[in-house]
C-alpha positions as CSV (number, residue, x, y, z in Angstrom):
1,W,170.8,135.1,117.3
2,D,173.4,136.9,119.4
3,D,172.2,135.1,122.6
4,P,173.8,131.6,122.9
5,G,171.0,130.7,125.3
6,T,168.6,130.6,122.4
7,W,170.7,128.4,120.1
8,N,169.1,125.1,121.3
9,G,165.6,126.5,121.2
10,P,163.0,125.9,118.5
11,L,163.9,127.3,115.1
12,P,162.1,130.5,114.1
13,T,159.4,130.3,111.5
14,L,159.5,132.5,108.4
15,H,156.8,134.6,110.1
16,D,159.2,135.1,113.1
17,L,162.1,135.9,110.6
18,E,160.0,138.6,109.0
19,D,159.2,140.2,112.3
20,I,162.9,140.2,113.3
21,L,163.8,141.9,110.0
22,L,161.1,144.5,110.4
23,R,162.3,145.3,114.0
24,Q,165.9,145.4,112.8
25,K,165.0,147.8,110.0
26,E,163.7,150.3,112.5
27,S,166.5,150.0,115.0
28,S,169.6,149.1,113.0
29,G,172.0,151.5,111.3
30,N,171.9,149.2,108.2
31,R,168.3,150.1,107.3
32,S,168.8,150.1,103.5
33,T,170.5,146.7,103.6
34,I,167.8,145.1,105.7
35,E,165.1,146.7,103.7
36,N,166.6,145.2,100.5
37,L,166.8,141.8,102.1
38,H,163.2,142.0,103.2
39,L,162.1,143.0,99.8
40,K,163.9,140.0,98.2
41,L,162.3,137.6,100.7
42,K,158.8,139.2,100.7
43,L,157.4,136.7,98.1
44,L,158.7,133.8,100.2
45,F,157.1,135.3,103.3
46,E,153.8,135.6,101.4
47,E,153.8,132.1,99.9
48,S,150.8,130.2,101.3
49,M,152.7,127.0,102.1
50,F,154.8,128.8,104.6
51,Q,151.9,130.4,106.5
52,H,151.6,127.6,109.0
53,Q,152.5,128.8,112.4
54,D,152.4,125.2,113.7
55,A,155.9,123.7,114.1
56,N,154.6,120.6,112.5
57,G,153.4,122.5,109.4
58,F,155.7,120.6,107.0
59,D,154.6,117.2,108.4
60,A,151.0,118.2,108.0
61,L,151.7,119.1,104.4
62,M,153.0,115.6,103.7
63,Q,149.8,113.9,105.0
64,G,147.3,112.9,102.4
65,T,147.6,114.3,98.9
66,T,149.2,117.8,98.5
67,F,149.6,119.7,95.2
68,L,152.2,122.4,95.2
69,Q,152.0,125.1,92.6
70,F,153.9,128.4,93.0
71,K,153.0,131.7,91.4
72,V,156.4,133.2,92.2
73,P,159.5,134.1,90.1
74,D,161.7,131.2,89.2
75,S,164.4,132.2,91.7
76,I,162.0,131.9,94.6
77,K,160.4,128.8,93.1
78,Y,163.8,127.2,93.0
79,L,164.5,128.1,96.6
80,I,161.1,126.6,97.8
81,V,161.6,123.3,95.9
82,Y,165.2,123.1,97.2
83,M,163.9,123.5,100.8
84,V,161.1,120.9,100.3
85,L,163.5,118.3,98.8
86,D,165.9,118.9,101.6
87,Q,163.2,118.5,104.2
88,L,162.1,115.3,102.5
89,Y,165.6,113.9,102.5
90,N,166.2,114.7,106.2
91,R,162.9,113.2,107.3
92,M,163.6,110.1,105.2
93,I,166.9,109.6,106.9
94,A,165.4,110.3,110.4
95,Q,162.7,107.7,110.0
96,G,165.2,104.9,109.1
97,A,164.8,102.0,106.6
98,A,161.2,101.2,105.6
99,L,161.7,97.5,105.0
100,G,159.8,97.5,101.7
101,K,156.9,99.8,102.8
102,I,156.1,102.9,100.7
103,R,155.9,105.9,103.0
104,L,155.6,108.7,100.6
105,V,155.1,109.3,96.8
106,C,156.4,112.5,95.3
107,V,155.7,113.5,91.7
108,V,157.9,116.2,90.1
109,D,156.5,117.4,86.8
110,E,158.3,119.4,84.1
111,I,161.6,118.1,85.3
112,H,163.5,120.3,82.8
113,K,162.6,123.3,84.9
114,W,164.6,121.9,87.8
115,G,168.0,121.4,86.2
116,K,169.8,123.1,89.1
117,L,168.3,120.5,91.5
118,A,169.7,117.5,89.6
119,K,172.1,116.6,92.4
120,R,169.3,116.7,95.0
121,L,167.1,114.6,92.9
122,D,169.8,112.1,92.1
123,R,170.5,111.6,95.8
124,L,166.8,111.0,96.6
125,I,166.6,108.5,93.7
126,R,169.7,106.6,94.8
127,E,168.7,106.4,98.5
128,G,165.0,106.8,98.5
129,R,163.9,103.2,97.9
130,K,165.6,102.1,101.1
131,Y,163.5,104.6,103.1
132,G,160.2,104.0,101.4
133,F,160.3,107.1,99.3
134,M,158.9,106.8,95.8
135,L,159.9,109.6,93.4
136,I,158.1,110.0,90.0
137,L,159.8,112.3,87.5
138,V,157.9,113.5,84.5
139,S,159.2,115.2,81.3
140,Q,158.5,115.4,77.6
141,K,162.1,114.8,76.6
142,P,164.4,111.9,77.8
143,N,167.5,114.1,77.7
144,D,166.1,116.1,80.6
145,F,167.1,113.2,82.8
146,T,170.7,112.6,84.0
147,S,172.4,109.2,83.5
148,D,172.1,108.7,87.3
149,V,168.3,109.0,87.0
150,F,168.2,106.3,84.3
151,A,170.6,104.1,86.2
152,N,168.8,104.2,89.6
153,T,165.1,104.4,88.7
154,A,163.3,101.1,89.0
155,T,160.7,101.7,86.3
156,K,160.8,103.6,83.0
157,I,157.7,104.6,81.1
158,A,157.8,106.1,77.6
159,F,155.0,107.4,75.5
160,K,155.3,108.3,71.8
161,L,158.5,110.1,71.0
162,E,160.3,111.7,68.1
163,Y,163.2,109.7,66.6
164,K,166.0,111.5,68.4
165,E,164.3,111.2,71.8
166,A,163.5,107.6,71.2
167,K,167.2,106.9,70.5
168,I,168.1,108.3,74.0
169,I,165.7,106.1,76.0
170,A,165.8,102.9,73.9
171,P,168.9,101.5,75.6
172,Y,167.3,101.8,79.0
173,L,164.1,100.0,77.8
174,G,165.8,96.9,76.4
175,S,163.7,95.3,73.8
176,V,160.1,94.4,73.2
177,R,160.8,90.7,72.2
178,R,163.8,88.5,72.8
179,N,166.6,89.2,70.2
180,Q,164.8,92.2,68.9
181,D,167.3,94.9,67.6
182,R,167.4,98.5,68.9
183,D,166.1,100.0,65.7
184,T,162.9,98.1,65.9
185,L,162.3,99.4,69.4
186,I,163.0,102.9,68.2
187,D,160.5,102.4,65.4
188,T,157.9,101.2,68.0
189,L,158.4,104.2,70.2
190,T,157.9,106.7,67.3
191,N,154.7,105.0,66.2
192,L,152.9,104.5,69.5
193,P,149.2,105.4,69.4
194,V,147.8,108.0,71.9
195,G,147.6,106.5,75.3
196,Q,149.9,103.6,74.6
197,A,153.3,103.4,76.4
198,M,156.3,101.2,76.7
199,I,157.2,100.2,80.3
200,R,160.1,98.3,81.8
201,G,160.3,97.4,85.5
202,I,163.3,96.6,87.6
203,E,162.9,92.9,87.2
204,D,161.9,92.8,83.5
205,Q,164.3,91.5,80.9
206,R,162.5,93.5,78.2
207,C,159.8,96.2,78.0
208,H,156.1,95.8,77.5
209,S,153.4,97.7,75.7
210,V,150.6,99.0,78.0
211,K,147.5,101.0,77.5
212,M,147.2,104.0,79.9
213,H,143.6,104.9,80.8
214,L,142.5,108.4,81.8
215,Y,141.5,108.8,85.4
216,H,137.8,109.5,84.6
217,E,137.7,106.4,82.4
218,R,138.7,104.2,85.2
219,Y,137.0,105.8,88.2
220,G,134.4,108.1,86.8
221,T,134.2,111.9,87.1
């Protein structure tokens, strides 16, 4: 990194970075500092999704269906998800407008665990549709979502909720029937049977009741 001639070259992989740290640890006068840094990053170096030596590793990860589950401390998990979202955003911008075509669908489960990433998620939601990026956010409680999420998502889906949660999402679902009051919708949300949901799309004047079928019920095991 001290050689300007390398600044326009390819970026080092995490594997390269670990090698650099190990070499610096043996030759530098700051051995303890570098050793502590390596220790903190060790779990990141060992995470399987970063083991690709191919420069197109991230692009390959985005092809087909990919499920990311990290068995690392929350601090490392947060860093990984931040990096993934940042890469998604940069690639989205680089590809340009999608003209109505869906290029990528990303599902983020347990959204309450990613509160620190709210600004990143809000930006993807606001700008993603233009670039063909579909983001699905999942949580058991509506208050895990920011007002920007509610304002900028095209479709809202709500399963059975407790009364206080139903009150939060009811204003964003509209009504079930024309001229129906909010209290009736809240009552509907609190009494939905298992597998039944209320859904409102971007062009809907009011929400609709739908039955959600399990995957194996629709497509077999």
